[in-house]
C-alpha positions in Angstrom: -19.4 20.8 13.3 -22.8 20.1 11.6 -23.7 22.0 8.4 -27.3 20.9 8.0 -28.1 24.0 6.1 -25.7 22.9 3.3 -27.2 19.4 3.1 -30.2 18.5 1.0 -32.3 15.5 1.9 -32.7 14.5 -1.7 -28.9 14.0 -1.8 -28.9 11.5 1.0 -28.3 8.0 -0.4 -31.2 6.0 1.1 -30.3 3.1 -1.1 -27.2 2.5 1.0 -29.2 2.5 4.2 -31.8 0.1 2.8 -29.1 -2.3 1.6 -27.4 -2.2 5.0 -30.7 -2.9 6.8 -31.3 -5.9 4.5 -27.8 -7.2 5.2 -28.2 -6.7 9.0 -31.6 -8.6 8.9 -30.0 -11.5 7.0 -27.1 -11.4 9.4 -29.3 -11.8 12.5 -31.3 -14.6 11.0 -28.3 -16.5 9.8 -26.3 -15.9 13.0 -29.2 -17.0 15.2 -29.4 -20.2 13.1 -25.6 -20.8 13.0 -25.4 -20.7 16.8 -28.4 -22.8 17.6 -26.3 -25.2 19.6 -24.0 -22.7 21.3 -24.4 -21.9 25.0 -23.6 -18.2 24.4 -26.1 -17.9 21.5 -28.4 -15.4 23.3 -25.5 -13.2 24.5 -23.9 -13.1 21.0 -27.2 -12.2 19.3 -27.9 -9.5 21.8 -24.4 -8.0 21.3 -24.9 -8.2 17.6 -28.2 -6.4 17.8 -26.7 -3.8 20.1 -23.8 -3.4 17.6 -26.4 -2.7 14.8 -28.1 -0.1 16.9 -24.9 1.7 18.1 -23.4 1.3 14.6 -26.5 2.7 12.9 -26.4 5.7 15.3 -22.7 6.3 14.6 -23.4 6.0 10.8 -26.1 8.7 11.0 -24.0 10.9 13.1 -21.0 10.7 10.8 -23.2 11.1 7.7 -24.0 14.6 9.0 -20.4 15.5 10.0 -18.4 17.2 7.4 -15.7 14.6 6.4 -13.2 17.4 6.0 -13.2 17.8 9.7 -12.1 14.2 10.0 -9.4 14.7 7.3 -7.9 17.6 9.2 -7.6 15.2 12.2 -5.8 12.6 10.1 -2.4 13.0 11.9 -4.0 12.5 15.3 -6.0 9.5 13.8 -2.7 8.0 12.5 -1.0 8.3 15.9 -4.1 6.8 17.5 -4.0 3.9 15.1 -0.4 3.2 15.9 -1.1 3.5 19.6 -3.9 1.0 19.7 -2.1 -1.4 17.4 1.1 -1.1 19.4 -0.3 -1.4 22.9 -1.8 -4.9 22.3 1.7 -6.2 21.4 2.9 -5.2 24.9 3.2 -8.5 27.0 0.3 -8.9 29.3 -1.8 -6.2 27.8 -3.4 -7.8 24.7 -5.9 -10.6 24.9 -4.6 -13.8 23.3 -6.7 -16.4 21.5 -5.8 -19.1 18.9 -2.1 -18.3 19.2 -2.7 -14.6 18.3 -2.9 -11.4 20.3 -5.5 -9.2 18.4 -7.8 -7.9 21.1 -8.0 -5.4 24.0 -10.3 -5.8 27.0 -11.6 -2.4 28.0 -14.1 -2.2 30.8 -15.1 -5.9 30.3 -15.7 -5.2 26.6 -13.4 -6.9 24.1 -12.5 -5.0 21.0 -10.3 -5.7 18.0 -8.2 -2.6 17.2 -7.2 -3.7 13.7 -10.9 -3.4 12.6 -11.0 0.3 13.6 -7.5 0.8 12.2 -8.8 0.0 8.7 -11.2 2.9 8.8 -8.6 5.2 10.4 -6.1 4.4 7.7 -8.6 5.0 4.9 -9.0 8.6 6.4 -5.2 9.0 6.7 -4.4 7.8 3.2 -7.2 10.0 1.8 -5.8 13.0 3.6 -2.2 12.3 2.5 -3.1 11.8 -1.2 -5.5 14.8 -1.2 -2.8 17.1 0.2 -0.2 15.8 -2.3 -2.4 15.3 -5.3 -0.4 17.7 -7.5 2.8 15.7 -7.0 1.4 12.3 -6.3 4.1 10.6 -8.4 7.0 12.4 -6.8 9.4 9.9 -5.2 9.2 11.6 -1.8 5.4 11.4 -1.8 5.4 7.8 -3.0 8.0 6.9 -0.4 6.1 8.8 2.3 2.9 6.9 1.5 4.7 3.6 1.7 6.0 4.5 5.2 2.5 5.5 6.3 1.3 2.1 5.2 4.2 0.0 6.3 4.3 0.9 10.0 0.7 -0.1 10.9 0.8 -3.0 8.4 3.8 -4.4 10.3 2.1 -4.0 13.7 -0.9 -5.9 12.4 1.2 -8.6 10.9 3.0 -9.0 14.2 -0.2 -9.9 16.1 0.0 -12.1 13.9 -2.9 -11.3 11.5 -1.8 -11.8 7.9 -5.4 -11.6 6.5 -6.0 -8.1 7.9 -2.6 -7.1 6.7 -3.7 -8.1 3.2 -6.9 -6.1 3.6 -5.0 -3.0 4.5 -2.6 -3.6 1.6 -5.4 -3.9 -0.9 -7.1 -0.8 0.4 -3.8 1.1 0.0 -3.3 -0.1 -3.5 -6.8 0.8 -4.6 -6.5 4.3 -3.1 -3.1 5.1 -4.5 -4.4 4.0 -7.9 -7.4 6.2 -7.6 -5.1 9.1 -6.7 -3.8 8.7 -10.2 -0.2 7.7 -9.5 1.9 7.4 -12.7 1.7 4.1 -14.6 5.5 4.1 -14.5 5.3 3.4 -10.8 2.6 0.8 -11.3 4.5 -1.1 -14.0 7.7 -0.8 -12.0 5.9 -2.2 -8.9 4.5 -5.1 -10.9 8.0 -5.8 -12.3 9.5 -6.0 -8.8 6.5 -7.7 -7.2 6.3 -10.8 -9.4 9.9 -12.0 -8.9 9.8 -10.9 -5.3 6.7 -13.1 -4.6 8.5 -16.0 -6.2 11.5 -15.5 -4.0 9.4 -15.2 -0.9 7.5 -18.4 -1.6 10.7 -20.2 -2.2 12.2 -19.0 1.1 8.9 -19.7 2.9 9.0 -23.3 1.8 12.5 -23.9 3.2 12.8 -25.9 6.5 13.5 -23.7 9.5 12.6 -20.4 7.8 11.2 -17.6 10.0 9.8 -15.3 7.3 6.3 -16.7 7.5 4.7 -18.7 10.3 4.7 -22.4 9.5 0.9 -22.7 9.9 0.4 -19.9 7.3 2.5 -21.5 4.6 1.1 -25.0 5.4 -2.4 -23.6 4.7 -1.3 -22.4 1.3 0.5 -25.6 0.5 -2.5 -27.7 1.6 -4.7 -25.7 -0.6 -2.4 -26.0 -3.6 -1.6 -29.7 -3.1 -4.5 -31.2 -1.1 -3.5 -34.8 -1.8 0.1 -34.3 -0.8 -0.6 -32.5 2.5 -3.9 -34.3 3.4 -2.3 -35.6 6.6 -2.1 -32.1 8.0 -5.9 -31.8 8.0 -5.8 -28.1 7.1 -8.5 -28.3 4.4 -11.0 -30.4 6.4 -13.1 -27.4 7.3 -13.1 -26.0 3.8 -14.1 -29.5 2.4 -17.0 -29.6 4.9 -18.0 -26.0 4.0 -18.1 -26.9 0.2 -20.2 -30.0 0.9 -22.6 -28.0 3.1 -23.0 -25.3 0.4 -23.6 -28.0 -2.3 -26.2 -29.8 -0.1 -28.3 -26.6 0.1 -29.0 -26.9 -3.6 -31.4 -24.3 -5.0 -33.7 -23.4 -2.1 -31.7 -24.6 0.9 -32.7 -26.7 3.9 -34.3 -23.8 5.7 -33.0 -21.7 8.6 -32.7 -23.4 12.1 -32.5 -26.8 10.5 -32.1 -29.5 13.2 -30.6 -32.2 10.9 -27.5 -33.8 12.3 -25.9 -33.7 8.9 -25.9 -29.9 8.9 -22.5 -28.2 9.4 -23.6 -26.6 12.7 -25.4 -29.5 14.3 -22.7 -32.0 13.4 -20.0 -29.6 14.6 -18.2 -29.9 11.2 -17.0 -26.3 11.4 -15.4 -24.4 14.3 -16.1 -20.9 13.0 -19.6 -21.2 11.5 -20.6 -17.9 13.1 -17.8 -15.9 11.6 -15.2 -17.1 9.1 -17.4 -19.9 7.6 -20.9 -18.3 8.0 -21.3 -18.4 4.3 -21.4 -22.2 4.6 -24.5 -21.9 6.8 -26.0 -19.5 4.2 -25.4 -21.8 1.4 -26.7 -24.9 3.2 -29.8 -23.3 4.7 -30.7 -20.6 2.2 -29.5 -22.4 -0.9 -28.2 -21.0 -4.2 -31.0 -18.4 -4.3 -30.2 -17.1 -0.8 -26.4 -17.0 -1.5 -27.0 -15.1 -4.8 -29.2 -12.6 -3.0 -26.5 -12.0 -0.4 -23.8 -11.6 -3.0 -26.0 -9.2 -5.0 -26.6 -7.0 -2.0 -22.9 -6.8 -1.2 -22.2 -6.1 -4.9 -24.8 -3.3 -4.9 -23.3 -1.8 -1.7 -19.8 -1.8 -3.3 -21.3 -0.3 -6.5 -23.0 2.5 -4.5 -19.7 3.4 -2.8 -18.0 3.6 -6.1 -20.9 5.6 -7.5 -20.5 8.1 -4.6 -16.8 8.2 -5.4 -17.5 9.2 -9.0 -19.7 12.0 -7.8 -17.5 13.3 -4.9 -16.7 17.0 -5.0 -13.0 16.5 -4.4 -10.2 13.8 -4.4 -10.5 13.3 -0.7 -14.1 12.2 -0.9 -13.4 10.0 -3.9 -10.6 8.3 -2.0 -12.7 7.7 1.1 -15.5 6.0 -0.9 -13.0 4.0 -2.9 -11.2 2.8 0.3 -14.5 1.6 1.9 -15.5 0.0 -1.4 -12.2 -1.8 -1.6 -12.5 -3.1 2.0 -16.1 -4.4 1.5 -15.2 -6.0 -1.8 -12.0 -7.7 -0.6 -13.4 -9.0 2.6 -16.5 -10.3 0.9 -14.5 -12.0 -1.8 -12.0 -13.6 0.6 -14.7 -14.8 3.1 -16.8 -16.4 0.4 -13.7 -17.6 -1.5 -12.4 -19.5 1.6 -15.9 -21.0 2.3 -16.1 -22.2 -1.3 -12.5 -23.5 -1.5 -11.4 -20.9 -4.0 -8.8 -19.5 -1.7 -6.6 -20.8 1.1 -8.1 -21.0 4.6 -7.8 -17.6 6.3 -10.0 -15.7 8.7 -11.9 -12.6 7.6 -15.4 -11.6 8.7 -18.2 -11.2 6.1 -19.3 -7.6 6.5 -22.6 -7.0 8.4 -23.1 -10.8 8.6 -20.4 -12.4 10.7 -20.4 -12.2 14.5 -18.1 -9.5 15.8 -19.0 -6.1 17.2 -15.7 -4.5 16.4 -16.0 -5.4 12.7 -19.6 -4.3 12.7 -19.0 -0.9 14.3 -16.0 0.0 12.2 -17.8 -0.7 8.9 -20.9 1.3 10.0 -18.5 4.2 10.8 -17.0 3.9 7.3 -20.4 3.9 5.6 -21.3 7.0 7.6 -18.4 8.9 6.1 -19.4 7.6 2.6 -22.9 9.0 3.1 -21.5 12.4 4.1 -19.4 12.4 0.9 -22.6 11.8 -1.0 -24.4 14.6 0.8 -21.7 17.0 -0.5 -21.3 15.6 -4.0 -20.7 17.8 -7.0 -23.4 20.2 -8.0 -23.5 18.8 -11.6 -24.0 15.2 -10.2 -27.6 13.9 -10.6 -29.6 13.4 -7.5 -30.8 9.9 -8.3 
């Protein structure tokens, strides 16, 4: 299982570990400040710290485990992903909150299966494209990959969880592009997608439609036409988030601020510890703190792509690309929502937002990336 004799310490990417440690430290500080008025503050912080410790241990373990072992288990992983996504849709099994069933309670511990499904699907897609790399553009291979994607994506969408469905879709597209699918397929997909999106939006805006939940389309319409749909109040949190970020100016108001005008003390946001945690960062750490966080996330994505370019085979390249795509997409969407650049939707900010499932899953993904780096090509430089 372990091949320590084949690994060289100088090939271990300590930069990734240092970036993650910095992000985790920022996450604890900001989360502690964001929840200053919450009764479950201590419990949440303790769970988050435990998540860092367990996740860090899992990352180190997976960094020493040959990723090809995981790839050979891909069919089992895929069935497991379908199993955990399907079981929460069984009435009375999944845990419901905010009109969605996205969690499972196991031994008193609540987990979100879709977070682990992201990592599992990255392994599955990597295995599938790796095995079929010589005929990646064959209709049967393309069709097979779409089926592999569509089934779990449908199960996630049915929770309902449109935002995570979009994450999985972005990961899939990034990986199939990295697998060097023919541009004929890409151009054909774009040619079909553009009018299809237009038709879907038209249908979604019709009264009584069942294609998209009404609250989802209302969020998009409120974002596009804020004045026309102001009465729905769906942009209020985003407006408050933007004001909070702007009020932080260059240096911010400082962590653990007790000002009533702050987003957390004035209860202007309902998800300041997760979906809108960037508002707290902008307000309390200012422009400088926000840029530092964005720079760290950008560096982490860059390191994943750098590992992809040095991977010894297509499978390793795809794994690193998939993790990079997940990190980049979730970071962009989380910050985009907090700054009003995107419609309101819920995605955690990696390593920062509260949520042990998200934390553990991304640590696991980074562990596999580190192992790909340990086995990089012989002609790749060590720095």
